[in-house]
C-alpha positions in Angstrom: 0.1 0.0 0.0 2.7 2.5 0.9 4.4 1.7 -2.4 1.3 2.6 -4.3 1.0 5.8 -2.5 4.7 6.7 -3.3 4.5 5.8 -6.9 1.3 8.2 -7.2 3.1 11.0 -5.4 2.7 14.2 -7.4 0.6 12.4 -10.2 -3.0 12.0 -10.9 -4.3 8.7 -9.6 -5.9 6.3 -12.1 -9.2 6.5 -10.5 -9.2 10.2 -10.6 -8.7 11.4 -14.2 -7.6 15.0 -14.7 -10.3 17.4 -16.0 -8.4 18.1 -19.3 -8.4 14.4 -20.2 -12.2 14.3 -19.9 -12.5 17.4 -22.0 -10.4 15.8 -24.7 -12.5 12.6 -24.7 -15.7 14.8 -25.1 -14.2 16.6 -28.1 -12.9 13.4 -29.7 -16.3 11.5 -29.2 -18.2 14.5 -30.8 -16.2 14.6 -34.0 -16.8 12.7 -37.2 -13.9 14.2 -39.1 -11.3 16.6 -37.6 -8.5 17.1 -35.2 -8.1 17.8 -31.4 -4.9 19.5 -30.5 -3.5 19.8 -27.0 -1.2 22.6 -26.0 1.2 22.1 -23.1 3.3 24.8 -21.2 5.5 23.9 -18.3 4.3 20.2 -18.2 0.6 21.4 -18.0 -2.2 21.2 -20.5 -3.2 24.9 -21.1 -5.4 24.7 -24.2 -7.5 22.3 -26.1 -8.4 23.1 -29.7 -11.0 21.2 -31.9 -11.2 21.6 -35.6 -14.2 20.0 -37.3 -14.3 19.1 -41.0 -17.3 18.6 -43.0 -17.0 16.0 -45.8 -19.2 16.1 -48.9 -19.9 12.8 -50.6 -20.2 14.5 -54.0 -19.5 17.8 -55.6 -22.0 20.5 -55.2 -24.1 20.7 -58.4 -24.4 24.6 -58.2 -20.5 24.9 -58.3 -20.0 22.5 -61.2 -22.0 24.5 -63.7 
């Protein structure tokens, strides 16, 4: 038991995930096509960006005239 406490000293425990990880999970789960980018400063996640792409199966007939 003491060894487990020492190994987790200063880190998030497996049963308590960090808030940023849940945010990343939500962004990834809500995308069909796109990217999720994580920005880190001083070993901390400081920003999460989501870029969503819309894929069209066929060309737009208005633009092909």
